[in-house]
C-alpha positions as CSV (number, residue, x, y, z in Angstrom):
1,M,46.8,-69.5,-21.5
2,M,49.3,-69.5,-18.7
3,M,52.8,-68.2,-19.6
4,R,55.6,-69.4,-17.3
5,Y,58.9,-67.6,-16.9
6,T,62.2,-68.7,-15.3
7,Q,64.1,-66.6,-12.8
8,E,66.8,-66.1,-15.4
9,E,64.3,-64.6,-17.8
10,I,62.9,-62.3,-15.2
11,L,66.3,-61.0,-14.3
12,E,67.2,-60.5,-18.0
13,L,63.9,-58.6,-18.5
14,I,64.9,-56.2,-15.7
15,R,68.3,-55.6,-17.3
16,M,66.6,-55.0,-20.7
17,T,64.1,-52.5,-19.4
18,E,66.6,-50.6,-17.1
19,L,69.7,-50.5,-19.3
20,E,68.7,-51.2,-22.9
21,H,65.5,-49.2,-23.5
22,F,63.2,-52.1,-23.9
23,D,59.5,-51.2,-23.7
24,V,56.1,-52.1,-25.0
25,R,55.7,-49.2,-27.4
26,T,51.9,-49.4,-27.5
27,T,48.8,-51.3,-26.4
28,T,46.2,-50.5,-29.1
29,L,42.6,-51.3,-28.6
30,G,40.8,-52.0,-31.9
31,I,37.1,-51.1,-31.9
32,S,34.6,-52.0,-34.6
33,L,32.3,-49.1,-35.5
34,R,30.2,-51.1,-38.0
35,D,27.2,-51.1,-35.6
36,C,27.3,-47.3,-35.4
37,R,26.1,-46.7,-39.0
38,S,23.4,-44.2,-39.6
39,E,22.1,-42.1,-42.5
40,D,22.2,-39.1,-40.2
41,V,25.8,-38.0,-39.5
42,K,25.0,-36.5,-36.1
43,R,23.4,-39.7,-35.0
44,F,26.4,-41.6,-36.3
45,C,28.7,-39.3,-34.3
46,D,26.7,-39.9,-31.2
47,N,26.9,-43.7,-31.7
48,V,30.6,-43.5,-32.2
49,Y,31.3,-41.4,-29.2
50,R,29.2,-43.6,-26.9
51,K,30.8,-46.8,-28.2
52,I,34.4,-45.6,-27.9
53,T,33.9,-44.2,-24.4
54,R,32.2,-47.4,-23.3
55,V,34.6,-49.9,-24.7
56,A,37.8,-48.0,-24.1
57,G,36.8,-46.2,-20.8
58,R,39.2,-48.4,-18.7
59,L,42.0,-48.9,-21.2
60,V,44.5,-46.3,-19.8
61,Q,43.8,-47.3,-16.2
62,V,44.3,-51.0,-16.9
63,A,47.4,-50.4,-19.0
64,E,48.9,-48.3,-16.2
65,E,48.1,-51.0,-13.6
66,V,49.8,-53.7,-15.7
67,E,52.8,-51.4,-16.4
68,E,53.2,-51.0,-12.6
69,E,52.6,-54.7,-11.8
70,Y,55.2,-56.1,-14.3
71,G,57.7,-53.2,-14.3
72,V,57.6,-52.9,-18.1
73,K,56.9,-49.5,-19.5
74,I,53.9,-49.1,-21.9
75,V,54.8,-46.0,-23.7
76,N,51.5,-45.4,-25.5
77,K,47.9,-46.3,-25.0
78,R,46.0,-46.0,-28.3
79,I,42.7,-46.8,-30.1
80,A,42.2,-47.9,-33.7
81,V,38.7,-47.8,-35.2
82,S,37.1,-49.2,-38.3
83,P,38.2,-47.2,-41.4
84,I,35.8,-44.3,-41.4
85,A,35.3,-44.3,-45.2
86,V,34.0,-47.9,-44.8
87,V,31.4,-47.3,-42.1
88,A,30.4,-43.7,-43.1
89,E,29.3,-42.6,-46.6
90,Y,28.2,-39.0,-46.6
91,D,27.8,-36.3,-49.2
92,R,29.6,-33.3,-47.5
93,I,33.2,-32.8,-46.6
94,D,32.1,-31.1,-43.4
95,D,30.4,-34.3,-42.3
96,Y,33.8,-36.0,-42.2
97,I,35.4,-33.1,-40.3
98,L,32.6,-33.5,-37.7
99,I,33.4,-37.2,-37.4
100,A,37.1,-36.4,-36.9
101,E,36.2,-33.9,-34.2
102,T,34.0,-36.6,-32.5
103,L,36.8,-39.1,-32.6
104,D,39.1,-36.6,-31.0
105,A,36.6,-35.8,-28.3
106,A,36.2,-39.5,-27.5
107,A,39.9,-40.0,-27.4
108,R,40.4,-37.1,-25.1
109,E,37.6,-38.4,-22.8
110,V,39.3,-41.8,-22.4
111,R,42.8,-40.3,-22.1
112,V,44.5,-42.2,-24.9
113,D,47.5,-40.8,-26.7
114,F,46.2,-41.3,-30.3
115,L,43.3,-42.6,-32.2
116,G,43.7,-44.1,-35.7
117,G,41.2,-45.0,-38.3
118,F,40.3,-41.8,-40.1
119,S,41.1,-43.8,-43.1
120,A,40.1,-44.9,-46.6
121,L,41.1,-48.1,-48.6
122,V,41.4,-46.9,-52.2
123,E,43.8,-49.3,-53.8
124,K,41.3,-50.0,-56.7
125,G,39.2,-46.9,-56.8
126,C,37.4,-44.2,-54.8
127,T,33.7,-43.8,-53.9
128,K,32.2,-40.4,-53.4
129,G,32.6,-40.9,-49.7
130,D,36.2,-41.9,-50.0
131,R,36.9,-38.6,-51.9
132,N,35.1,-36.5,-49.4
133,L,37.1,-38.1,-46.5
134,I,40.3,-37.5,-48.4
135,E,39.4,-33.9,-48.9
136,A,38.5,-33.7,-45.2
137,I,41.9,-35.1,-44.0
138,P,43.9,-31.8,-43.9
139,P,41.3,-29.7,-42.0
140,A,40.5,-32.6,-39.8
141,I,44.1,-33.2,-38.8
142,A,44.6,-29.4,-38.3
143,R,41.6,-29.2,-36.0
144,T,42.3,-32.2,-33.8
145,K,45.1,-33.3,-31.5
146,R,44.8,-37.1,-31.3
147,V,43.3,-38.2,-34.6
148,N,45.5,-40.0,-37.1
149,S,44.7,-40.7,-40.7
150,S,45.8,-43.1,-43.4
151,L,45.2,-44.1,-47.0
152,N,45.9,-47.5,-48.6
153,V,46.6,-46.6,-52.3
154,A,48.1,-49.9,-53.6
155,S,48.2,-53.6,-53.0
156,T,50.1,-56.5,-54.6
157,R,46.8,-57.9,-56.0
158,A,45.2,-54.6,-57.2
159,G,48.3,-52.7,-58.2
160,I,48.7,-48.9,-57.7
161,N,45.9,-46.5,-57.8
162,M,47.7,-43.5,-59.3
163,D,44.8,-41.2,-58.9
164,A,44.8,-41.9,-55.2
165,V,48.6,-41.4,-55.1
166,R,48.1,-37.9,-56.6
167,L,45.4,-37.1,-54.0
168,A,47.7,-38.4,-51.3
169,G,50.5,-36.1,-52.4
170,E,48.1,-33.1,-52.5
171,T,46.9,-34.1,-49.0
172,V,50.4,-34.1,-47.6
173,K,51.0,-30.6,-48.9
174,R,47.7,-29.2,-47.6
175,I,48.3,-30.7,-44.1
176,A,51.8,-29.1,-44.1
177,E,50.3,-25.8,-45.0
178,L,47.4,-25.9,-42.4
179,T,49.8,-26.9,-39.6
180,K,52.8,-24.8,-40.6
181,D,52.5,-22.8,-37.3
182,Q,53.3,-26.1,-35.5
183,D,56.2,-27.0,-37.8
184,S,53.8,-28.9,-40.0
185,I,53.4,-31.6,-37.3
186,G,50.1,-32.7,-38.9
187,C,52.1,-34.6,-41.6
188,A,53.3,-36.9,-38.8
189,K,49.7,-38.0,-38.2
190,F,49.1,-39.1,-41.8
191,V,50.5,-42.2,-43.6
192,V,50.1,-43.6,-47.1
193,F,50.3,-47.4,-47.4
194,A,50.7,-50.1,-49.9
195,N,49.4,-53.4,-48.6
196,A,48.0,-52.0,-45.3
197,V,47.4,-54.6,-42.7
198,D,44.2,-55.0,-40.6
199,D,45.9,-55.3,-37.2
200,N,48.7,-52.7,-37.2
201,P,49.0,-51.2,-33.7
202,F,51.4,-48.4,-34.7
203,M,50.4,-44.9,-35.6
204,A,49.7,-43.1,-37.8
205,G,48.5,-46.1,-39.8
206,A,46.5,-48.1,-37.3
207,F,42.9,-49.0,-38.1
208,H,40.6,-51.8,-37.1
209,G,40.3,-54.1,-40.1
210,I,37.1,-55.5,-41.6
211,G,38.0,-59.0,-40.6
212,E,38.8,-58.2,-36.9
213,P,36.5,-59.0,-33.9
214,E,34.3,-56.5,-32.1
215,A,37.2,-55.3,-29.9
216,V,40.7,-56.5,-29.6
217,I,44.1,-55.6,-28.0
218,N,47.1,-55.5,-30.3
219,V,50.5,-54.8,-28.9
220,G,53.6,-53.2,-30.5
221,I,56.9,-53.9,-28.9
222,S,60.3,-52.3,-29.5
223,G,63.8,-53.2,-28.6
224,P,66.5,-51.6,-30.7
225,G,68.6,-51.1,-27.6
226,V,68.3,-54.8,-26.7
227,V,69.3,-55.9,-30.2
228,L,72.1,-53.4,-30.3
229,D,73.6,-55.0,-27.1
230,V,73.4,-58.4,-28.7
231,V,75.1,-57.2,-31.9
232,R,77.9,-55.7,-29.9
233,K,78.5,-58.9,-28.1
234,M,78.7,-60.8,-31.4
235,K,81.4,-58.6,-32.9
236,G,83.7,-60.7,-35.1
237,K,81.1,-63.5,-35.5
238,D,79.8,-64.7,-38.8
239,L,76.4,-63.6,-40.1
240,G,74.7,-66.9,-39.3
241,T,75.8,-66.8,-35.7
242,L,74.7,-63.1,-35.5
243,S,71.3,-63.9,-37.0
244,D,70.7,-66.7,-34.5
245,A,71.6,-64.4,-31.6
246,I,69.1,-61.8,-32.8
247,K,66.4,-64.5,-33.2
248,R,66.9,-65.5,-29.6
249,I,66.5,-62.0,-28.2
250,A,63.5,-61.4,-30.5
251,F,62.0,-64.6,-29.0
252,K,62.4,-63.2,-25.5
253,I,60.9,-59.8,-26.1
254,T,58.0,-61.2,-28.0
255,R,57.1,-63.4,-25.1
256,V,57.0,-60.3,-22.8
257,G,54.9,-58.4,-25.3
258,E,52.4,-61.2,-25.5
259,L,52.2,-61.5,-21.7
260,I,51.5,-57.8,-21.4
261,G,48.9,-57.8,-24.2
262,R,47.0,-60.9,-22.9
263,T,46.9,-59.4,-19.4
264,V,45.5,-56.1,-20.6
265,A,43.0,-57.9,-22.8
266,T,41.8,-60.2,-20.1
267,R,41.2,-57.3,-17.6
268,L,39.3,-55.3,-20.2
269,G,37.2,-58.4,-21.2
270,V,38.2,-58.2,-24.9
271,E,40.1,-60.6,-27.2
272,F,43.9,-60.6,-27.6
273,G,45.0,-60.1,-31.2
274,I,48.7,-59.9,-32.1
275,V,52.1,-58.8,-31.1
276,D,53.8,-56.6,-33.6
277,V,57.5,-57.3,-33.4
278,S,58.9,-54.1,-34.9
279,L,62.2,-52.3,-34.2
280,A,60.9,-48.8,-33.6
281,P,63.6,-46.2,-32.6
282,T,63.4,-43.1,-30.5
283,P,65.8,-40.2,-30.4
284,A,67.2,-41.5,-27.1
285,P,70.8,-42.6,-27.2
286,G,71.2,-46.3,-27.6
287,D,67.7,-46.7,-29.1
288,S,68.6,-46.5,-32.8
289,V,68.1,-49.0,-35.6
290,A,70.7,-47.2,-37.6
291,D,73.2,-47.8,-34.8
292,I,72.5,-51.6,-35.0
293,I,73.4,-51.6,-38.7
294,K,76.6,-49.6,-38.0
295,E,77.6,-52.0,-35.3
296,M,77.3,-54.8,-37.8
297,G,80.5,-53.5,-39.3
298,F,79.5,-50.6,-41.5
299,E,81.2,-47.2,-41.5
300,E,77.7,-45.7,-41.3
301,V,74.1,-46.6,-42.3
302,G,73.8,-45.8,-46.0
303,A,77.2,-47.3,-46.8
304,P,77.2,-50.1,-49.4
305,G,75.5,-53.2,-47.9
306,S,73.3,-51.3,-45.5
307,T,70.1,-52.6,-47.2
308,A,71.3,-56.2,-47.0
309,A,72.1,-55.7,-43.3
310,L,68.6,-54.3,-42.7
311,A,67.1,-57.2,-44.5
312,L,69.0,-59.7,-42.4
313,L,68.1,-57.8,-39.2
314,T,64.4,-57.7,-40.1
315,D,64.3,-61.4,-41.1
316,A,66.0,-62.5,-37.9
317,V,63.6,-60.4,-35.7
318,K,60.5,-61.8,-37.6
319,K,61.7,-65.4,-37.3
320,G,62.5,-65.0,-33.6
321,G,59.1,-63.6,-33.0
322,A,57.4,-66.3,-34.9
323,M,59.2,-69.0,-32.8
324,A,58.0,-67.3,-29.6
325,S,54.3,-66.8,-30.5
326,S,51.6,-67.9,-32.9
327,F,50.2,-64.4,-32.6
328,V,52.8,-62.3,-34.4
329,G,51.2,-59.9,-36.8
330,G,50.9,-56.2,-37.7
331,L,53.8,-54.8,-39.6
332,S,56.6,-56.6,-37.8
333,G,59.5,-55.0,-39.5
334,A,62.0,-52.1,-38.8
335,F,61.2,-48.4,-38.7
336,I,64.1,-46.2,-39.6
337,P,62.7,-42.6,-39.9
338,V,65.2,-39.8,-40.0
339,S,62.9,-37.8,-37.7
340,E,63.0,-40.4,-34.9
341,D,66.3,-42.2,-35.2
342,A,69.5,-40.4,-33.9
343,G,71.7,-42.7,-36.0
344,M,69.8,-41.7,-39.1
345,V,70.2,-38.1,-38.3
346,R,73.9,-38.6,-37.9
347,A,74.1,-40.4,-41.3
348,V,72.3,-37.6,-43.0
349,K,74.5,-34.9,-41.5
350,S,77.7,-36.9,-42.5
351,G,76.4,-37.3,-46.1
352,F,75.9,-41.1,-46.1
353,L,72.2,-40.5,-46.7
354,T,70.8,-37.8,-48.9
């Protein structure tokens, strides 16, 4: 599908990338491991390593070429694989640690930043393999550098698996203990979900869902700085006008994300999946979701009305993305972690968030 852009759109993109911190946060290659199954864990690991290095061998090279060609920074190049607990059912915890080490070796070989999918879907219950994988998560995270892990412990349909919630809490504590010499960084590579989606390109929760094709490129875009600039220009306007302005800019950045994703997918010879239109901050000045909320007229994020403002912001971004593309998916929301958002850090220090 040919996507055409006007000269005005191209110039606006240059301004957004140079001055407003717009970037493609990730191009994530989803890879199915369902054909790697084996009763022997070592054979399974061999199959996994060969498939990942074959399918993803050119991912980083192609992403860098596209980045250079279009002048849009692609911050991360990542891989998401089928949830390991779905494709591997083994009797020993050590078997799952071996699988994690194999995933890490494959990720290192193809030079990606992270690999997600050391995961289990346990919203209704756990098999023996699920429990073994969960037990393996802390040592697996501690022994690897690129592997990310996740658990889905609840869904709207199934409710909450409280046994899995307990296991998840214990897992967080064990990861923190095993990586304490690195400021417990391992906890940043583990996420617990309710209603996990199959096509999320963001870490640590990315995995290649059961309904996904053999291999697919999913793109995550981020533009808090771009939206912040729009909100500043709309100062004094009513909420309806502000919402429309945010929708228009979300429309534009979604088109860019789809262009990048389709180009990478075509050159790799795989399918294009979705654009995840999420506002994901970084610690850099001007790249904060909390600052957007503050600019909407609040003393600080955390003040009364902040949640309503975040809901308006998320709704406008999602609707703008949906108008731009039929391929919006993933999480498509707003991330406001204290650890990554300078405005959230400021709000905590000033007592607005506790």
